[in-house]
Structures are given as C-alpha cells and as structure tokens.
N, C-alpha and C positions, 0 to 999 in steps of 0.2 A: 504494500500500500504506500502510495506517494504522499508525503507530507512536507509542507513548508513551515518550518519552525523558526520564529524570531530568535535572534541570538544577540548577545552583547560580548564584551571582552572576556567575561567569566565563563561563557557557555559555548564558545566556538570549539568544535572538536579538532583534534590533531589532524593534520593533513590538509585542512582547508586553506591555510595561508599558502602552502606550497602549490595547491591547485590554482589559486588566484594568481600567484606570481608566474607560474608556468603558462597560464592561459592568456596573459595580456603583455604586450611589449611595454617597456617603461613609459613611452609617450602616451599610452592609453590606460594608465593606472595610477592610482594614488599610492602613497606609501601605506603599507599594511597598518602601521600605527594610526594613520588617519582614519582608516576604515573602522578600527576598533573604537577610536575616540568618538567618531560620529555615531556609532551604534550605541555608545554609552550616554551621549549628551544631546544629540539633535533629534527632537521628536519627529521631524519630517523624514528622517533617514531610517530605513529598515534594512537590516541584514538578515536575510532568511537563509537557513541551512536547509538543503534539500535532502530529505531522507527517503529511502525505499526500505520499508519496514524499520529496522533500527540502525541501518547503515547510512552514514552520511555520504552522499554521492555528488554534492555540488553546492553552489551558492548563487544567490541572486540578490542584488541590492536595488532597492526601489525608493525613490524620493517622492513624497507626497507634496506636490506644489500646488499653487493656486489654480493654474490652468491645465495642468497635466500631471500624470504620474510618470516619472522618468526612471527607466531601467538603466542604471549606470554600468553595472557589471553582471554577467551571467556566465557561469561555467559549470559544466557537467564533467565528472571524472571520465577520462577516456574509456575505462572499462564499462561504462554505462551509456556510452553514446550509440546512436543508431538503433535504439530499442523503443523510441517513442517517449522517453522520459522528458527530454527537453520540450517537445511539443506540448506535453501535458502540463509542464511547469508554466510555459508562456500562456497557455489558455487559462490556467488557474489565476495567473496574475492579471490578465485582461479582465477576468470576471470578478476580481476583488472590487469592493465598493470604492468609488472615487471618480476622479476625472479620467479622461481617456489616457491611454498609455502612449508613450513616445520612447524611442530608443535610436541609437546611432549604429550604423553598419558601414563597412568599407564599401565604396562605390563599386558597382558591377564591373566597370571597365578595369578594375585593378586585378582581376583574375578569376579563375574558376572557383576558388574557395569563397570569395566574396559573392559570386553568383549563387552558390549553394546556400550560403547564409541567408541571402535575400529570399530565395525560394522557400527555405525553412520558415522564416518569419511570415512570409505570405501565406503559407499553409496554416499557420497558427492564427491568422486573421488580421495581420497588419498590412498596411499599404506603404510601399516605398515611394518617396517623393524625389525621383531622380532629377527633375528639372530645377529643384530648389538648391541653390548654392549654400552649403553649410560647412563651416569650419569649426572643428573642436579646438578650443584654446589649449595652450600648453598646460600640462599639469605641474610644471615647475621650471625653474631657471635652466637654460641649456637644452630643454626638450622642445621639439618642434610642434607647431600647430599641425592638425591632421584634417585633411579634407574627408568628410564622411557624408553619408546619406541618412536623412531622417526617415524613420518609419513610424506610423501612427495607427492606433486601433480605431480611430474615428477622425473626421475632419477637425483640424485645429488651425488657428492662425499661425502659420509657421514663422513669420517675422517676429511675432510676440513671443512665441515659444523659444525661439533662438535667443532673444534678449533675456528671457527668464532663465534659461539654462546657463548662459554666459555669466549672468550676475549671481544667481543663487547657487549654482553647482561649481562653477570655475572661478568665481570671484573676480570676473573681468567686466569691464564696461564695453558693450558692443559698439 
C-alpha cells in the first residue's frame, strides 16, 4: 500500500538524503540542511516520504502557495521505478486539497529523458507549457540558472506563477 507521510528532520528515514542528492544535479537542488530546516519551520513546505507498505521508496516536496501548489523535488528509488509508483504519487498529490499543482521539467528538446519525463507527467494529468519561457533561478552562488518547462494540473496565470515561484521559492525578484 502506497502512503505519503509528512516528515521533518527527526523523522526522515536513512537513505532519503542520498536518494535526493543522487536524483538532482547541484543546480537543481537545495542543500539537504535547507530541506530539513524548511520541513521543521515553514508551514507552507511539506516533505513527504513515500512508503510502499513500511519501506521508504522516495520523497516529494510540495509548497502550498497562494496561487499554486509547487512540487519542488520528487524522486523514487531506482528499484521502485517503472512499476507505477511515481504515477500514483503524482495523482495523489494532484488530488490533495488546495490550489492547482505546478512543477518544472527539463524542456523536451534537451533529450529523450526529458521527453519521457514530460510524457510521464502528462499521463499523470499535467499539461506542459512548452511555449512559455521559464527560467529556474540559481539555487546558490556559482550555480547557473536553468531553462525549464512548467507543467500544471489546471490552467494558471503563468507570468504570476513565475513571479510567485521566483520570490517565494528562490528568493529572487523576477
């Protein structure tokens, strides 16, 4: 049975930090200590550990913002990929109460893996906004900005959502 269990710094199972670090390049992730601090202190930020039965198999972070719920990071352990777990998780998050869901993916033109991710999220119920120019701000000094594609579970004003993400998530002025 799949469950998404909220976690904080005291309840994150071993192996989750390594999964997070392995799943995202430095320019697309926060320091793990920031993830734990946010989970402990920011009521808008939710760190969910994904369990199948009693086994932790992944994580997803969801921000509850005024206009949208934003999935910042989502990773499933490689041993549990390809079995429908990820699809079930994204559909569960889409169906949580609150504003529509938004997330960022690599643009389709960056390669086959990006196209597969977009197809995965499309199957889950999200729409890719390929024609909207979106840049993920840098997560820190010396790290590059990243051109990405926004995907949403319902129509959203993408310019406003971009401003919201840049200010609330990345601490940048658009």
